[in-house]
C-alpha positions as CSV (number, residue, x, y, z in Angstrom):
1,M,0.0,0.0,0.0
2,R,1.1,3.6,-0.7
3,P,-1.2,5.7,1.5
4,F,-2.0,9.3,0.9
5,T,0.4,11.6,2.7
6,D,-1.6,14.7,1.9
7,T,-4.7,15.9,0.2
8,I,-5.8,19.3,-1.1
9,S,-9.1,21.0,-0.5
10,L,-11.9,20.9,-3.1
11,D,-11.6,24.7,-3.6
12,E,-7.9,24.3,-4.4
13,A,-8.6,21.4,-6.8
14,R,-11.2,23.6,-8.6
15,R,-8.7,26.5,-8.7
16,L,-6.0,24.3,-10.3
17,L,-8.5,22.9,-12.9
18,T,-9.8,26.4,-13.8
19,A,-6.2,27.6,-14.4
20,A,-5.4,24.5,-16.6
21,A,-8.6,24.6,-18.7
22,R,-8.0,26.1,-22.2
23,P,-10.8,26.3,-24.9
24,L,-10.0,24.4,-28.0
25,D,-9.0,26.3,-31.1
26,R,-10.3,23.8,-33.7
27,I,-13.2,25.0,-35.9
28,E,-15.5,23.0,-38.2
29,T,-18.3,24.0,-40.6
30,L,-21.6,22.1,-40.1
31,P,-25.0,22.2,-41.9
32,L,-28.0,23.6,-40.1
33,P,-29.4,20.3,-38.8
34,A,-26.2,19.6,-37.0
35,L,-25.8,23.0,-35.3
36,G,-28.1,22.7,-32.3
37,G,-26.2,23.0,-29.0
38,R,-22.9,24.0,-30.7
39,V,-21.0,27.2,-30.1
40,L,-20.6,29.6,-33.0
41,A,-17.0,30.4,-34.1
42,E,-17.8,33.3,-36.4
43,D,-19.9,36.5,-36.5
44,V,-23.0,36.1,-38.8
45,V,-24.0,39.2,-40.7
46,A,-27.3,39.5,-42.6
47,A,-26.7,39.7,-46.3
48,G,-30.2,40.9,-46.9
49,D,-33.4,42.1,-45.2
50,V,-35.6,39.7,-43.3
51,P,-38.3,39.7,-44.4
52,P,-37.0,40.7,-47.9
53,F,-40.3,42.5,-48.8
54,T,-43.1,44.5,-47.1
55,R,-45.8,42.1,-46.1
56,A,-49.3,41.9,-44.7
57,M,-49.5,41.0,-41.0
58,M,-53.2,40.1,-41.0
59,D,-55.6,38.3,-43.3
60,G,-57.7,41.0,-44.8
61,Y,-57.6,43.6,-47.6
62,A,-54.7,45.8,-48.7
63,L,-55.7,49.3,-49.6
64,R,-54.9,53.0,-49.4
65,A,-55.3,54.1,-45.8
66,E,-56.9,57.4,-46.9
67,D,-59.8,55.6,-48.6
68,T,-60.9,54.4,-45.1
69,E,-61.0,57.7,-43.4
70,G,-64.2,58.0,-41.4
71,A,-65.3,54.4,-42.0
72,T,-67.5,52.9,-39.3
73,R,-70.0,50.0,-39.1
74,E,-72.8,52.5,-39.5
75,E,-71.1,54.4,-42.3
76,P,-68.8,51.9,-44.2
77,R,-66.6,52.8,-47.1
78,T,-67.1,50.6,-50.2
79,L,-64.1,49.7,-52.3
80,A,-63.7,47.7,-55.5
81,L,-62.0,44.3,-55.1
82,V,-59.4,44.0,-57.9
83,G,-57.5,40.9,-56.9
84,Q,-56.0,38.6,-54.3
85,V,-52.5,37.8,-53.1
86,F,-51.5,34.7,-51.1
87,T,-48.1,33.9,-49.6
88,G,-45.5,33.3,-52.3
89,E,-47.4,35.4,-54.8
90,V,-47.0,38.9,-56.2
91,L,-49.7,41.2,-57.5
92,H,-48.9,42.5,-61.0
93,G,-50.1,46.1,-60.9
94,E,-50.9,48.5,-58.1
95,V,-53.8,49.3,-55.8
96,G,-55.4,52.5,-57.0
97,A,-57.8,55.0,-55.3
98,G,-61.0,53.3,-54.2
99,Q,-59.6,49.8,-54.7
100,C,-58.5,46.9,-52.5
101,V,-56.8,43.5,-52.8
102,E,-57.5,40.5,-50.7
103,V,-54.3,39.4,-48.9
104,A,-53.2,36.6,-46.7
105,T,-51.0,37.0,-43.6
106,G,-47.4,37.0,-44.8
107,A,-48.2,37.9,-48.4
108,P,-46.3,40.7,-50.1
109,L,-48.1,44.0,-49.9
110,P,-49.3,45.1,-53.3
111,G,-47.8,48.2,-54.8
112,G,-49.8,51.3,-54.0
113,A,-51.3,49.9,-50.8
114,T,-50.4,51.6,-47.5
115,A,-52.3,49.5,-45.0
116,V,-54.2,46.3,-44.4
117,V,-57.7,46.2,-42.8
118,M,-58.3,42.9,-41.1
119,V,-61.0,40.8,-42.4
120,E,-63.1,41.1,-39.2
121,D,-63.5,44.8,-40.0
122,T,-65.0,44.2,-43.5
123,A,-68.0,42.8,-45.2
124,L,-68.4,41.5,-48.8
125,A,-70.7,43.6,-50.9
126,G,-71.4,41.4,-53.9
127,D,-68.6,39.6,-55.8
128,R,-66.4,42.5,-56.6
129,H,-66.8,45.0,-53.7
130,V,-65.8,45.1,-50.0
131,Q,-67.3,47.3,-47.3
132,V,-64.7,48.6,-44.8
133,L,-66.2,49.0,-41.4
134,A,-63.3,50.6,-39.5
135,A,-60.7,53.2,-40.5
136,V,-57.0,52.2,-40.7
137,R,-53.9,54.4,-40.6
138,T,-50.9,54.3,-42.9
139,G,-48.7,51.3,-42.0
140,Q,-51.4,49.5,-39.9
141,N,-51.1,45.7,-40.1
142,V,-48.1,46.0,-42.4
143,G,-44.6,44.6,-41.7
144,P,-41.9,46.5,-43.6
145,A,-39.0,44.8,-45.3
146,G,-36.2,44.3,-42.8
147,A,-38.5,44.7,-39.8
148,D,-37.1,41.5,-38.3
149,I,-33.5,41.7,-39.4
150,A,-32.0,44.6,-41.5
151,R,-29.3,44.0,-44.1
152,G,-25.9,44.4,-42.4
153,T,-27.1,43.5,-38.9
154,V,-24.8,41.2,-36.8
155,V,-27.4,38.5,-36.3
156,L,-25.3,36.2,-34.1
157,Q,-21.8,36.6,-32.6
158,R,-18.8,34.3,-32.2
159,G,-19.2,32.5,-28.9
160,D,-23.1,32.3,-29.0
161,L,-24.6,29.0,-28.0
162,L,-26.8,27.8,-30.8
163,L,-30.2,27.4,-29.2
164,P,-33.1,26.4,-31.5
165,A,-34.1,30.1,-32.1
166,R,-30.6,31.0,-33.0
167,V,-30.4,28.1,-35.6
168,G,-33.7,29.6,-36.9
169,A,-32.1,33.0,-37.2
170,L,-29.3,31.4,-39.3
171,A,-31.9,29.9,-41.6
172,A,-33.8,33.2,-41.8
173,V,-30.8,35.0,-43.2
174,G,-30.2,32.2,-45.7
175,R,-27.3,30.4,-44.1
176,A,-27.2,26.7,-44.8
177,E,-24.1,26.1,-42.6
178,A,-22.0,27.9,-40.0
179,A,-18.5,27.6,-38.4
180,V,-18.6,26.2,-34.9
181,W,-16.0,25.2,-32.3
182,A,-15.1,21.5,-32.6
183,K,-16.2,19.2,-29.8
184,P,-13.4,18.1,-27.5
185,R,-12.6,14.4,-28.0
186,V,-12.5,12.7,-24.6
187,A,-10.7,9.4,-24.3
188,I,-12.3,7.2,-21.6
189,V,-10.2,4.4,-20.2
190,S,-11.6,2.0,-17.6
191,T,-8.9,0.0,-15.8
192,G,-8.8,-3.2,-13.8
193,N,-8.4,-6.9,-14.3
194,E,-11.9,-7.4,-12.9
195,V,-13.7,-5.1,-15.3
196,V,-15.5,-6.6,-18.3
197,A,-18.0,-5.1,-20.8
198,P,-21.7,-5.3,-20.2
199,G,-23.1,-8.2,-22.3
200,Q,-20.2,-10.5,-21.5
201,A,-20.5,-13.2,-19.0
202,L,-18.9,-12.5,-15.6
203,G,-16.1,-14.8,-14.4
204,P,-15.1,-15.2,-10.8
205,G,-14.4,-11.9,-9.1
206,Q,-15.4,-9.8,-12.2
207,I,-17.8,-6.9,-12.5
208,H,-19.3,-5.1,-15.5
209,D,-17.8,-1.8,-16.7
210,V,-20.1,0.9,-15.3
211,N,-17.8,4.0,-15.5
212,R,-17.2,3.7,-19.3
213,H,-20.9,4.3,-19.8
214,T,-21.6,6.9,-17.1
215,L,-18.6,8.9,-18.2
216,S,-19.5,8.7,-21.9
217,T,-23.0,9.8,-21.2
218,I,-22.0,12.8,-19.1
219,V,-19.3,13.8,-21.7
220,E,-21.8,13.7,-24.5
221,A,-24.3,15.8,-22.5
222,H,-21.7,18.6,-21.9
223,G,-20.3,19.3,-25.3
224,G,-17.7,16.5,-25.7
225,L,-17.3,13.6,-28.0
226,A,-16.7,10.4,-26.0
227,V,-14.0,8.1,-27.3
228,P,-14.2,4.9,-25.2
229,L,-11.1,2.7,-25.4
230,D,-10.7,-0.9,-24.4
231,V,-10.4,-1.8,-20.7
232,A,-6.8,-1.6,-19.6
233,S,-5.5,-4.3,-17.3
234,D,-3.6,-3.6,-14.1
235,T,-0.1,-3.6,-15.6
236,L,2.2,-0.7,-16.3
237,E,2.6,-2.0,-19.9
238,A,-1.2,-2.1,-20.6
239,L,-1.8,1.3,-18.9
240,A,1.1,2.9,-20.8
241,A,-0.3,1.5,-24.1
242,A,-3.7,2.9,-23.2
243,A,-2.2,6.3,-22.5
244,D,-0.4,6.2,-25.9
245,L,-3.8,5.8,-27.6
246,A,-5.7,8.2,-25.3
247,V,-3.4,11.2,-25.8
248,A,-4.5,11.4,-29.4
249,C,-7.7,13.0,-27.9
250,D,-8.1,16.4,-26.3
251,L,-8.8,15.1,-22.8
252,V,-8.2,11.7,-21.1
253,V,-10.3,10.2,-18.3
254,F,-9.0,7.1,-16.5
255,S,-11.3,5.4,-14.1
256,G,-9.8,3.0,-11.5
257,G,-6.2,2.7,-10.6
258,S,-5.9,6.1,-8.9
259,S,-6.0,4.9,-5.3
260,V,-3.2,3.6,-3.1
261,G,-3.2,-0.2,-3.6
262,N,-0.3,-2.1,-5.1
263,R,-2.2,-2.5,-8.4
264,D,-3.3,1.2,-8.6
265,L,-0.8,2.0,-11.3
266,V,-2.4,4.9,-13.2
267,M,-0.5,7.3,-11.0
268,D,2.8,5.6,-11.9
269,V,2.1,6.1,-15.6
270,L,1.1,9.7,-15.1
271,R,4.2,10.5,-13.1
272,A,6.5,8.7,-15.5
273,R,4.9,10.1,-18.7
274,G,3.8,13.6,-17.7
275,T,3.0,15.9,-14.8
276,V,0.8,15.6,-11.7
277,A,-1.0,18.8,-10.5
278,F,-2.7,17.0,-7.6
279,H,-3.5,13.6,-6.3
280,G,-6.1,13.3,-3.5
281,I,-8.9,15.7,-2.6
282,A,-10.4,16.1,0.8
283,M,-13.9,15.1,-0.4
284,R,-16.2,12.2,-0.1
285,P,-16.8,10.3,-2.2
286,G,-13.9,10.8,-4.6
287,K,-10.8,11.3,-2.5
288,P,-8.4,9.3,-4.8
289,T,-8.8,11.7,-7.7
290,A,-5.9,13.1,-9.6
291,F,-5.2,15.5,-12.4
292,G,-2.2,16.1,-14.6
293,T,-1.0,15.9,-18.2
294,I,0.6,13.4,-20.5
295,D,2.3,14.9,-23.6
296,G,0.5,18.2,-22.8
297,V,-2.9,16.5,-22.9
298,P,-5.0,17.0,-19.7
299,V,-5.7,13.8,-17.8
300,F,-8.2,13.0,-15.0
301,A,-7.6,9.9,-13.0
302,M,-10.9,9.1,-11.4
303,P,-11.7,6.5,-8.7
304,G,-13.0,3.2,-9.9
305,N,-16.0,3.1,-7.5
306,P,-19.0,4.1,-9.7
307,T,-20.5,6.7,-7.3
308,S,-17.1,8.3,-6.6
309,C,-16.3,8.4,-10.4
310,L,-19.7,9.9,-11.4
311,T,-19.7,12.4,-8.5
312,N,-16.3,13.8,-9.5
313,A,-17.4,13.8,-13.2
314,Y,-20.3,16.2,-12.2
315,V,-18.2,18.3,-9.8
316,L,-14.8,18.5,-11.6
317,L,-14.9,17.1,-15.1
318,V,-18.0,18.9,-16.4
319,P,-16.7,22.5,-15.7
320,F,-13.3,21.6,-17.2
321,L,-14.9,20.0,-20.3
322,R,-17.3,22.8,-20.9
323,T,-14.4,25.3,-20.9
324,L,-12.7,23.2,-23.6
325,A,-15.9,23.2,-25.6
326,H,-16.4,27.0,-25.3
327,L,-19.7,26.3,-23.5
328,P,-21.1,28.6,-20.8
329,P,-20.8,27.3,-17.2
330,H,-23.4,24.6,-16.4
331,V,-26.1,26.0,-14.0
332,P,-27.9,23.1,-12.4
333,H,-31.4,23.4,-11.0
334,V,-31.4,23.6,-7.2
335,V,-34.3,23.1,-4.9
336,T,-34.5,23.6,-1.1
337,A,-36.1,20.9,1.0
338,P,-36.0,19.7,4.6
339,L,-33.8,16.7,5.3
340,A,-35.8,13.6,6.3
341,R,-33.3,12.3,8.8
342,R,-29.9,13.1,10.4
343,V,-26.9,12.7,8.2
344,V,-23.4,12.3,9.7
345,S,-20.3,13.5,7.8
346,G,-16.6,13.1,8.5
347,V,-15.1,16.4,9.5
348,G,-12.2,17.4,7.2
349,R,-13.7,16.2,4.0
350,H,-16.3,18.0,1.8
351,Q,-19.1,15.5,1.3
352,F,-21.5,15.1,-1.6
353,Y,-24.5,13.1,-0.4
354,T,-27.2,11.8,-2.7
355,V,-30.9,12.3,-1.9
356,R,-34.3,11.6,-3.3
357,I,-37.1,14.2,-3.2
358,V,-40.1,12.5,-1.7
359,D,-43.2,14.6,-1.1
360,G,-41.0,17.7,-0.9
361,V,-38.6,16.1,1.6
362,A,-35.0,15.2,0.9
363,E,-34.6,11.4,1.7
364,P,-30.9,10.2,2.0
365,A,-30.1,7.8,-0.9
366,F,-26.3,7.3,-0.4
367,K,-25.2,3.7,0.2
368,A,-21.5,3.4,-0.5
369,S,-19.1,4.8,-3.1
370,G,-19.1,1.5,-5.0
371,D,-22.9,1.4,-5.3
372,I,-24.1,3.0,-8.6
373,S,-27.7,2.7,-7.2
374,S,-26.7,5.5,-4.8
375,M,-26.8,7.8,-7.9
376,A,-29.3,5.9,-10.1
377,H,-32.1,6.1,-7.5
378,A,-31.3,9.7,-6.4
379,D,-32.7,13.0,-7.7
380,G,-29.6,15.0,-6.8
381,Y,-27.1,15.7,-4.1
382,I,-26.5,18.0,-1.1
383,E,-23.1,19.3,-0.1
384,I,-21.8,19.1,3.5
385,A,-18.9,21.4,4.2
386,S,-15.7,19.9,5.6
387,E,-16.1,21.6,9.0
388,V,-19.7,20.2,9.5
389,A,-19.9,16.9,11.4
390,A,-23.6,16.3,10.9
391,L,-26.9,17.8,9.6
392,D,-29.9,17.2,11.8
393,A,-33.3,16.0,10.6
394,W,-35.5,18.8,9.1
395,T,-32.5,21.0,8.3
396,A,-33.3,22.9,5.1
397,V,-30.8,21.8,2.5
398,D,-30.1,22.8,-1.1
399,V,-30.5,19.9,-3.4
400,V,-28.6,20.1,-6.7
401,L,-30.7,18.1,-9.2
402,F,-29.0,15.8,-11.7
């Protein structure tokens, strides 16, 4: 055994990770259907007006506003109906004095017309005449060209997160593609002689690989591209070979092999091949977590226990990954609830404790750091500061929801 001689605080670990995180500089151009959730790497300037023409904003009749002056239901103004225009059509000719044209919402406004009276304020008077029952002013129910986006406007800026409406704005200005920051490629390496892939039969002393899949899921959810590698056995040669493959990516995450046992060899590879920024954090679960670099590529060495690994992925990996991906910080949803029963915590270690929300009350869900059900059956977690020995029942706690 090679026990920890020292650990750093969670705050210090976060500070070191923040200082080490650097946004990627790779750019790729993608078509509109692939842009959702990506981060724009260019300014987008409108090459034309949106809409490109003046249009009717109501179903009704396009006309000259002055022809409706004084119109009421008691004293309507009767105009000659000289045509109709639907969306995608253009009237050839102009609306003259005493005339009107039936228009659909979104249709181009015929030349000569200055307003649209909505259909509810009209009545047909035979086949070719319309009675106007309310006066309209110039520009009423009309959308001018460029009312939404004017030519030359900066529609979106470099660094904007492409939410659905922003992808729609790209489409509105005629862009079929856009330049975005590339997703960080994250190599995920599970380690351990006992670890086998789900779907394979378990031999004596073996367990299925949980961390490969929880880590892949969280990486994909936060802007990364997961690159799972084969399980590496507990030998220096196998771990070094895995590292050689992994550093072709932008970020490497080992799970397992970061603790203090004789077969916890990931740290030996990290020290031999690169640098170690820290090893050991005063937190629970997740104490045997390390961070460093191999060939300049950032490397996380996570605990093998599934709850410890996933907790540290939420707390440490996600902020780091989102910086690489140019994404804004993740802001989780937090609810306040009373604690159902007393929870004891070890002084000196910042604890993350999983809970379920049942009828508005936070029920403890944590079992052990090796039990994935501690997370799978939980709605979120609470944090217990390192100087707090226990939280009494009915204490109001902030629950960070998954």
